[in-house]
C-alpha positions as CSV (number, residue, x, y, z in Angstrom):
1,X,-5.9,192.2,-24.5
2,X,-6.1,195.4,-26.5
3,X,-2.2,195.6,-26.4
4,X,-2.1,192.1,-27.9
5,X,-4.4,192.9,-30.8
6,X,-2.4,196.1,-31.6
7,X,0.8,194.1,-31.5
8,X,-0.6,191.5,-34.0
9,X,-1.8,194.1,-36.4
10,X,1.5,195.8,-36.4
11,X,3.4,192.4,-37.0
12,X,1.2,191.7,-40.0
13,X,1.9,195.2,-41.5
14,X,5.6,194.7,-41.1
15,X,5.5,191.3,-42.5
16,X,3.6,192.4,-45.7
17,X,6.0,195.4,-46.1
18,X,9.0,193.2,-45.9
19,X,7.7,190.4,-48.2
20,X,5.4,191.9,-51.0
21,X,6.0,188.7,-53.2
22,X,3.6,186.9,-50.9
23,X,0.8,189.2,-51.8
24,X,1.7,189.1,-55.6
25,X,1.6,185.3,-55.6
26,X,-2.1,185.4,-54.6
27,X,-2.9,187.6,-57.7
28,X,-1.2,185.2,-60.1
29,X,-3.6,183.1,-62.3
30,X,-6.1,186.0,-62.5
31,X,-6.9,187.5,-65.9
32,X,-5.1,190.9,-66.6
33,X,-7.1,193.7,-68.1
34,X,-5.8,196.4,-70.4
35,X,-8.2,199.1,-69.2
36,X,-10.9,199.8,-66.7
37,X,-13.3,198.0,-69.1
38,X,-12.7,194.3,-69.4
39,X,-12.7,192.9,-72.9
40,X,-11.4,189.6,-74.4
41,X,-8.6,190.1,-76.9
42,X,-8.8,188.6,-80.5
43,X,-6.4,188.9,-83.4
44,X,-7.8,190.3,-86.6
45,X,-7.2,188.1,-89.7
46,X,-5.7,189.8,-92.8
47,X,-4.6,187.5,-95.7
48,X,-1.9,190.0,-96.9
49,X,-0.4,190.7,-93.5
50,X,-0.6,187.0,-92.3
51,X,1.1,186.0,-95.5
52,X,3.9,188.4,-94.9
53,X,4.3,187.4,-91.2
54,X,4.2,183.7,-92.0
55,X,6.9,184.0,-94.7
56,X,10.5,183.7,-93.4
57,X,11.8,186.0,-96.2
58,X,11.0,189.7,-96.5
59,X,8.4,189.3,-99.4
60,X,5.2,187.5,-100.1
61,X,3.7,186.6,-103.5
62,X,0.2,187.3,-104.3
63,X,-1.4,186.0,-107.5
64,X,-4.3,187.9,-109.2
65,X,-5.4,187.8,-112.9
66,X,-6.1,191.4,-114.2
67,X,-8.6,191.5,-117.0
68,X,-7.8,194.6,-119.3
69,X,-10.7,196.7,-120.4
70,X,-12.0,196.3,-124.0
71,X,-10.2,198.3,-126.6
72,X,-12.1,201.4,-127.7
73,X,-13.9,201.1,-131.0
74,X,-11.8,203.1,-133.7
75,X,-13.7,206.0,-135.1
76,X,-11.3,206.8,-138.0
77,X,-9.1,204.9,-140.5
78,X,-6.0,206.1,-142.4
79,X,-5.9,205.9,-146.1
80,X,-4.0,207.8,-148.9
81,X,-5.6,211.1,-149.8
82,X,-4.9,214.8,-150.2
83,X,-4.6,217.9,-148.0
84,X,-3.8,221.6,-148.5
85,X,-0.5,222.8,-147.0
86,X,-0.1,226.3,-146.0
87,X,3.0,226.3,-143.9
88,X,6.3,224.5,-143.6
89,X,9.0,225.8,-141.3
90,X,11.1,225.4,-138.2
91,X,9.0,227.7,-136.1
92,X,6.7,225.4,-134.0
93,X,5.0,228.4,-132.3
94,X,4.0,229.8,-135.6
95,X,2.6,226.4,-136.7
96,X,0.7,226.1,-133.5
97,X,-0.7,229.6,-133.8
98,X,-1.9,228.9,-137.4
99,X,-3.5,225.7,-136.4
100,X,-5.4,227.4,-133.4
101,X,-6.5,230.3,-135.6
102,X,-7.7,228.1,-138.5
103,X,-9.6,225.8,-136.1
104,X,-11.7,228.8,-135.1
105,X,-12.4,229.8,-138.7
106,X,-12.7,226.7,-140.7
107,X,-14.8,223.5,-140.6
108,X,-12.1,221.2,-142.1
109,X,-9.7,219.6,-139.8
110,X,-6.3,221.2,-139.3
111,X,-3.2,219.2,-138.6
112,X,0.5,219.8,-137.7
113,X,3.0,217.2,-139.0
114,X,6.5,217.1,-137.8
115,X,8.7,215.7,-140.6
116,X,12.3,216.2,-141.4
117,X,12.6,218.9,-138.6
118,X,9.8,220.9,-140.3
119,X,6.5,221.7,-138.9
120,X,3.9,221.4,-141.6
121,X,0.3,222.9,-141.2
122,X,-2.1,220.9,-143.4
123,X,-6.0,221.3,-143.9
124,X,-8.5,218.7,-144.7
125,X,-9.0,215.0,-145.5
126,X,-9.9,214.7,-149.2
127,X,-10.3,211.4,-151.2
128,X,-9.7,213.2,-154.4
129,X,-7.3,215.8,-155.7
130,X,-10.0,218.1,-157.2
131,X,-11.6,218.5,-153.8
132,X,-8.3,219.6,-152.2
133,X,-7.5,221.9,-155.2
134,X,-10.9,223.7,-154.7
135,X,-9.9,224.5,-151.1
136,X,-6.4,225.4,-152.3
137,X,-7.8,228.0,-154.7
138,X,-10.0,229.5,-152.0
139,X,-7.0,229.8,-149.6
140,X,-4.8,231.3,-152.2
141,X,-7.4,233.9,-153.0
142,X,-7.6,235.0,-149.4
143,X,-4.9,234.8,-146.7
144,X,-2.5,232.1,-148.0
145,X,-1.2,232.8,-151.5
146,X,1.5,230.1,-151.1
147,X,-0.9,227.2,-150.4
148,X,-0.4,224.0,-152.3
149,X,-1.9,220.5,-152.5
150,X,0.0,217.6,-151.1
151,X,-0.5,213.8,-151.3
152,X,-0.5,212.3,-147.8
153,X,-2.1,209.8,-145.3
154,X,-5.5,211.2,-144.3
155,X,-8.0,210.3,-141.6
156,X,-11.6,209.4,-142.7
157,X,-14.6,208.1,-140.5
158,X,-15.0,204.4,-140.3
159,X,-18.2,203.3,-142.0
160,X,-20.6,200.6,-141.1
161,X,-19.1,198.4,-143.9
162,X,-15.6,198.9,-142.3
163,X,-16.9,197.9,-138.9
164,X,-18.4,194.7,-140.2
165,X,-15.2,193.8,-142.0
166,X,-13.2,194.4,-138.8
167,X,-15.5,192.3,-136.7
168,X,-15.0,189.5,-139.2
169,X,-11.2,189.9,-138.9
170,X,-10.9,190.9,-142.5
171,X,-9.4,194.1,-144.0
172,X,-11.9,196.8,-145.2
173,X,-10.3,196.5,-148.7
174,X,-11.4,192.9,-148.8
175,X,-15.0,194.1,-149.4
176,X,-14.0,196.2,-152.4
177,X,-14.0,194.6,-155.8
178,X,-11.3,197.0,-157.1
179,X,-8.5,195.3,-155.3
180,X,-5.5,197.0,-156.9
181,X,-3.6,200.2,-156.9
182,X,-3.7,202.5,-159.9
183,X,-2.4,205.8,-161.1
184,X,-4.9,208.7,-161.8
185,X,-3.5,210.9,-164.5
186,X,-6.4,213.3,-165.4
187,X,-10.0,214.3,-164.6
188,X,-12.2,216.1,-166.9
189,X,-15.9,216.8,-167.6
190,X,-15.4,216.4,-171.4
191,X,-15.9,212.8,-172.5
192,X,-14.3,213.4,-175.9
193,X,-11.2,214.8,-174.3
194,X,-11.1,211.8,-172.0
195,X,-11.4,209.3,-174.9
196,X,-8.6,211.1,-176.8
197,X,-6.3,210.9,-173.8
198,X,-7.0,207.1,-173.3
199,X,-5.6,206.5,-176.8
200,X,-2.6,208.7,-176.2
201,X,-1.8,207.0,-172.8
202,X,-2.1,203.5,-174.2
203,X,0.3,204.2,-177.0
204,X,2.9,205.6,-174.6
205,X,2.8,203.1,-171.7
206,X,1.5,199.9,-173.0
207,X,-0.6,199.4,-169.7
208,X,-4.3,199.1,-169.1
209,X,-5.8,202.6,-169.4
210,X,-9.4,203.2,-168.4
211,X,-11.7,205.7,-167.0
212,X,-14.5,205.9,-164.5
213,X,-17.3,208.5,-164.2
214,X,-18.0,210.2,-160.8
215,X,-20.7,212.9,-161.0
216,X,-19.7,215.0,-164.0
217,X,-16.1,214.0,-164.0
218,X,-14.3,211.4,-166.2
219,X,-11.3,210.1,-164.2
220,X,-8.6,208.5,-166.3
221,X,-6.4,205.7,-164.7
222,X,-3.2,203.8,-165.7
223,X,-2.5,200.3,-164.6
224,X,-3.6,197.6,-162.1
225,X,-0.9,197.1,-159.7
226,X,-0.8,194.5,-156.8
227,X,1.6,196.5,-154.6
228,X,2.2,200.1,-153.7
229,X,6.0,199.8,-154.4
230,X,5.3,198.6,-158.0
231,X,2.9,201.6,-158.4
232,X,5.4,204.2,-157.0
233,X,8.0,203.0,-159.6
234,X,5.5,203.3,-162.4
235,X,4.4,206.8,-161.1
236,X,7.8,208.2,-161.5
237,X,8.0,207.2,-165.2
238,X,4.4,208.7,-165.7
239,X,5.5,212.0,-164.1
240,X,8.6,212.1,-166.1
241,X,6.6,211.7,-169.3
242,X,5.0,215.1,-168.5
243,X,2.0,214.1,-166.3
244,X,3.4,215.8,-163.2
245,X,0.0,215.9,-161.5
246,X,-0.5,212.1,-161.5
247,X,-1.0,210.4,-158.2
248,X,-1.6,207.0,-156.7
249,X,-5.1,205.7,-155.9
250,X,-5.3,203.0,-153.2
251,X,-7.6,199.9,-153.4
252,X,-9.7,201.2,-150.6
253,X,-11.0,204.4,-152.5
């Protein structure tokens, strides 16, 4: 009897060893696990990746509206004015060195303008020439004997009036009653001299000639021009007549 049991066990072992597929069939249909800890697998959803995988081509289109940030509120505006120029040359290093030094020593703004291959160092933002001339005299008496006044575009702070005009989509000059270009010929603190020059200029040019008083100065003007181009043409004839220091005053002064 013991012999028969041993023979049967040996037969089963040989049968399994020779036909392992019979054992594997019994395991089919059972859930497979990826590790010793059983978990149920779920796909993670991702709109971007899913769009790419579901698109037959190699790209997917995504649509999103980007809202740009609001534009910064401007702090300065550009107008015609005057500055004092102390240097003009090809040496950019010297120009930058001057600007750095003057920024440490002066309260007025110092600029470098690159025009016609020249680096120009200019100081200040002055509405009126006498203001620039005052600084020029101070610079000539100190370190810059060759300083001179130039008419150029300057930067001035935007006022509350300008801000209101811009918010109403109008130009700052629309709020000024003096809406024309004019040529300033002279400024003096002597009223009698101003009146004499008025008569002289009227006889020479046949244009409106008038003056306005600011503090102690009488400022004498020629013309009321609608465009800057027209004013520039007349300025040349005024300067040729001997008034070489004449300059253009814009409507937003």
